[in-house]
C-alpha positions in Angstrom: -36.1 12.9 -95.8 -34.0 15.0 -93.5 -34.8 13.5 -90.1 -34.0 10.5 -92.3 -30.2 11.6 -93.1 -30.0 12.9 -89.4 -31.1 9.3 -87.9 -28.7 7.9 -90.1 -25.5 10.0 -89.6 -26.3 10.1 -85.9 -26.3 6.2 -86.1 -23.1 5.7 -87.6 -21.5 8.5 -85.1 -22.7 6.1 -82.7 -21.2 3.1 -84.1 -17.9 4.6 -85.0 -17.6 6.1 -81.0 -17.9 2.3 -79.9 -15.6 1.0 -82.4 -13.1 3.5 -81.7 -12.4 2.5 -78.4 -9.9 -0.3 -79.1 -6.9 -0.7 -76.9 -3.4 -2.7 -76.8 -1.8 -5.2 -74.2 1.6 -5.9 -74.9 3.3 -8.7 -73.1 6.8 -9.3 -72.7 9.2 -11.7 -70.8 12.3 -9.6 -69.2 14.3 -13.5 -69.2 13.4 -14.5 -72.6 10.8 -17.2 -71.9 8.6 -17.8 -74.6 4.8 -17.9 -73.7 1.3 -18.0 -75.0 -1.4 -15.5 -73.8 -4.9 -17.0 -73.2 -7.3 -13.7 -72.6 -11.2 -14.7 -71.8 -10.0 -18.5 -72.5 -9.4 -18.0 -76.1 -5.8 -18.3 -77.4 -4.3 -15.1 -79.0 -1.0 -16.3 -80.2 -1.3 -19.5 -81.9 2.8 -20.1 -81.4 4.7 -19.4 -78.3 6.9 -15.8 -78.1 8.4 -13.7 -75.9 7.0 -10.5 -76.7 3.5 -10.3 -77.7 1.3 -7.2 -78.5 -2.6 -8.0 -78.5 -5.0 -5.1 -80.2 -8.3 -4.2 -80.6 -8.9 -4.7 -77.2 -12.0 -2.8 -76.0 -12.8 -4.2 -72.3 -11.8 -2.6 -69.4 -10.5 -5.7 -68.1 -9.5 -9.8 -69.6 -9.0 -12.6 -67.5 -5.5 -13.6 -68.5 -3.8 -16.9 -68.6 0.2 -16.9 -69.7 1.1 -20.7 -70.9 5.1 -21.2 -70.9 6.6 -23.0 -73.4 8.7 -25.0 -70.9 6.3 -26.4 -68.6 6.2 -23.7 -65.8 3.2 -23.1 -63.8 0.7 -20.6 -65.4 -0.1 -17.2 -65.0 -3.7 -16.7 -63.9 -4.1 -13.0 -63.2 -6.8 -10.6 -64.6 -5.3 -7.7 -66.2 -6.5 -3.9 -66.4 -6.7 -1.9 -69.3 -7.5 1.3 -67.3 -4.6 2.2 -65.1 -7.4 2.8 -62.4 -8.3 5.6 -64.6 -10.4 7.2 -67.4 -7.7 6.9 -70.5 -8.2 8.0 -74.0 -9.1 5.8 -76.8 -6.0 3.7 -78.6 -4.1 3.2 -75.7 -1.0 0.7 -75.2 -0.7 -1.0 -71.7 2.7 -2.9 -71.1 3.0 -5.5 -68.7 6.1 -7.8 -67.8 6.3 -11.0 -66.6 9.0 -11.0 -63.6 9.8 -13.5 -61.2 8.7 -12.7 -57.8 10.4 -14.7 -54.9 10.3 -17.9 -57.6 6.9 -17.4 -59.0 5.9 -15.4 -62.3 3.7 -12.5 -62.1 2.2 -9.9 -64.5 3.4 -6.2 -63.1 2.1 -3.3 -65.2 4.9 -1.6 -66.5 3.2 1.4 -69.0 0.5 3.2 -70.2 1.0 5.2 -73.8 -1.1 6.7 -76.6 -0.9 4.2 -79.3 -0.2 7.1 -81.4 3.2 7.6 -79.8 4.3 4.3 -79.6 6.9 3.5 -81.7 7.1 0.6 -84.0 9.2 -2.8 -82.8 8.9 -5.2 -85.5 12.5 -5.3 -85.3 12.5 -6.5 -81.9 10.3 -9.3 -83.5 7.4 -8.3 -81.5 4.5 -10.6 -82.8 1.4 -8.7 -83.2 -1.9 -10.6 -83.0 -5.5 -8.7 -83.5 -7.8 -9.9 -80.7 -10.2 -13.1 -81.3 -13.4 -13.1 -79.2 -14.4 -16.4 -81.1 -12.5 -19.7 -81.9 -13.8 -19.8 -85.1 -13.0 -17.9 -88.7 -16.2 -16.2 -89.7 -16.6 -12.8 -92.0 -19.6 -10.7 -92.3 -21.0 -8.9 -95.7 -22.6 -5.7 -96.5 -26.1 -6.0 -98.2 -28.0 -3.6 -99.9 -31.8 -4.5 -100.3 -35.1 -2.8 -101.8 -38.6 -4.6 -101.1 -42.1 -3.7 -101.7 -44.6 -4.6 -99.7 -47.7 -3.9 -98.0 -47.2 -0.5 -96.0 -46.2 -0.1 -92.3 -47.2 3.3 -90.3 -45.7 6.6 -91.7 -42.1 7.0 -89.9 -38.3 5.5 -89.8 -36.7 3.0 -87.5 -33.5 2.4 -86.5 -32.1 -1.1 -85.7 -28.9 -1.5 -84.6 -27.0 -5.2 -84.5 -23.5 -5.9 -82.9 -22.1 -9.1 -82.6 -18.2 -10.3 -82.2 -18.1 -10.3 -86.3 -19.4 -6.8 -87.7 -22.1 -4.1 -86.6 -25.1 -3.6 -88.9 -27.8 -0.8 -89.1 -31.2 -1.3 -90.6 -33.5 2.0 -91.2 -36.8 1.2 -92.5 -38.5 4.6 -93.8 -42.3 4.5 -95.0 -42.8 7.4 -97.4 -46.0 9.7 -96.3 -47.1 9.5 -99.9 -46.9 5.7 -100.5 -47.9 3.4 -97.7 -47.0 0.7 -99.8 -43.5 1.3 -100.3 -40.7 0.5 -97.9 -36.8 1.2 -98.6 -34.4 -1.0 -96.3 -30.9 0.2 -96.3 -28.4 -1.6 -94.4 -24.9 -0.1 -93.3 -22.6 -2.8 -92.3 -18.6 -3.3 -90.8 -17.0 -5.9 -91.9 -14.4 -7.8 -89.8 -12.8 -10.7 -90.3 -10.8 -12.9 -87.7 -9.1 -16.2 -87.5 -8.0 -17.7 -84.8 -6.3 -21.6 -83.6 -8.5 -22.7 -81.0 -7.0 -23.4 -77.2 -5.1 -26.5 -77.0 -2.4 -27.9 -75.2 0.6 -26.3 -76.4 2.7 -27.6 -73.7 2.0 -31.4 -74.2 5.7 -32.2 -73.0 5.4 -36.0 -72.2 7.2 -38.5 -75.1 5.3 -38.9 -78.2 3.6 -36.7 -80.5 7.1 -36.1 -82.4 8.6 -34.9 -79.2 12.5 -35.8 -78.4 12.6 -39.1 -76.6 15.6 -39.7 -74.1 17.2 -42.9 -74.9 17.2 -44.9 -71.5 15.5 -42.6 -69.6 11.7 -43.1 -68.4 11.0 -40.2 -65.9 9.2 -36.8 -66.7 9.6 -34.7 -69.0 10.2 -30.9 -68.9 9.9 -29.7 -72.3 9.8 -31.1 -75.8 13.0 -31.2 -77.8 17.0 -30.8 -76.4 19.2 -27.8 -77.6 21.2 -29.5 -80.7 24.9 -30.2 -80.1 26.0 -27.9 -82.6 24.0 -25.1 -81.3 24.7 -26.1 -77.8 28.6 -26.3 -79.0 28.3 -22.4 -80.4 26.5 -21.5 -77.1 29.3 -22.8 -75.0 31.8 -21.2 -76.7 30.1 -17.6 -76.5 29.9 -17.9 -73.1 33.8 -19.2 -72.5 34.4 -15.5 -74.1 33.2 -13.5 -71.2 35.7 -12.5 -68.9 33.9 -12.2 -65.6 31.2 -15.2 -64.1 28.6 -12.3 -63.8 28.6 -11.9 -67.5 29.0 -15.5 -68.2 25.9 -16.1 -66.3 23.7 -13.2 -68.2 24.3 -14.5 -71.4 23.7 -18.4 -70.2 20.2 -17.0 -68.7 19.7 -15.8 -72.3 20.4 -19.0 -73.9 19.0 -21.2 -71.6 15.8 -19.4 -71.6 15.0 -19.9 -75.2 16.1 -23.3 -75.4 15.0 -26.9 -74.2 18.2 -28.1 -72.2 19.6 -31.8 -71.2 21.0 -32.5 -67.5 24.3 -33.1 -69.1 24.5 -29.8 -71.0 23.4 -27.9 -68.0 26.4 -29.8 -66.0 28.4 -28.6 -68.7 27.3 -24.8 -68.7 27.8 -25.2 -64.6 31.7 -25.9 -65.4 31.6 -22.5 -67.2 31.5 -21.0 -63.7 34.0 -20.3 -61.0 32.0 -19.6 -58.1 29.8 -22.0 -56.0 27.1 -19.3 -56.0 26.9 -18.6 -59.6 26.7 -22.3 -60.3 24.1 -22.5 -58.0 22.1 -19.6 -59.6 22.3 -20.9 -62.9 21.2 -24.4 -62.0 18.0 -22.9 -60.3 17.1 -20.9 -63.4 17.7 -23.9 -66.0 15.2 -26.5 -63.6 12.0 -24.6 -65.6 14.3 -25.2 -68.7 15.2 -29.0 -68.4 13.8 -32.1 -70.4 15.0 -34.7 -68.4 14.0 -33.7 -64.9 14.3 -37.2 -63.4 17.9 -36.7 -63.7 18.4 -33.6 -62.1 20.3 -34.9 -59.3 22.9 -35.6 -61.2 23.9 -31.7 -60.7 25.1 -32.4 -57.5 28.6 -33.3 -58.5 29.1 -29.8 -60.2 28.8 -28.2 -56.6 31.6 -28.5 -53.7 29.7 -27.8 -50.6 26.8 -30.2 -49.2 24.8 -26.7 -48.7 24.4 -25.9 -52.5 22.9 -29.3 -52.9 20.3 -29.0 -50.5 19.5 -25.5 -51.3 19.1 -26.6 -54.8 17.1 -29.5 -54.0 14.4 -27.7 -51.8 14.4 -25.1 -54.7 13.2 -28.1 -57.6 10.9 -29.6 -54.7 9.3 -26.2 -54.4 8.8 -25.5 -58.2 
C-alpha cells in the first residue's frame, strides 16, 4: 500500500508539472485594426478584435494566421513562445501587428511572467482560452471498484492524455487475495467550446452585407460608417489645429470602421497639405467598401504625382 501511494503521488506530480506549462500569447494592432487569430488551423476569437490574449498554450511554437476584418492580406507566420531561450512556466509573450513597407507582419515585443502582468480588462482586451479542437467536449471524473479473477500481484499505472483531460488509472492486486482488484481513476476535467474555422471576412454583397445602390464593383468591407457617426467623427477631426493631429485621429477612426469613397474624400478635404491627404488615402484603402470607386479620390489632389503614387499603391496592395 505504501508503494502504491508513492506511485500515485509521483504520477499526479508528473501530470501537474505537464499541465502547469501554460503560456499566454498577446497580439495587438498598433493601428487599431480588427482581426481574428487562427492557431494551428483553429480560430480562437469568434469576433474580430484589436487586442487578443490567448491563454493555456503549452507548445513552443504555433502556426499563426491573422485574418483582418477589412479584407487586407492575411498574415501567415510561425509564432515562437520560447524567445530563443528556456523560459519559466506561465510566461506571457506579446506580439504587435506592424506595417513594414506596406506589408503587415507580427513582431515580437516583450516577454514577462504571467504573475507580473497587469490586468488589462479596462483596455478592452479580449481573453480566450486556447482551443485545440473545433467542437465542445467535457470529460468527467469516475471512481469504480470491481471484483474479478485476479491478476498477478503488483501495481500498474496507466496515464491517458488527450485534448480534454488527463486520466490516471492505477490497478493494485492484493497479495492476500488474488481475486480482488481495485481500480481508481484520477481525472482532471476541462471544458472547451470553440467556433469552428469559418470565413469571418465574407465581403461580397449578400449575407446581410450592405449593398451600395448603383455600384457593381469589388466590396472591401461589409457595412459603411453611419452618416451620424461619420459627421461626429468629422467634427472631432476638425477640432484639431494641425494636419499631423488630424491625420492621427483620422487613422484611429478609419482603422476601426468601413468607409465609402465619398466619406474618405471628405476626410481628405479636412487636410491642408498634399502629403497628408496622400497618406490618409493610402491608409484608408484597406478600410474602403467600394474599392471600384477609389479613382474618385483623384479630384482631392492638386498634383498629378500624388494621383500616380496613390494608383501605384492600390495596384500593389
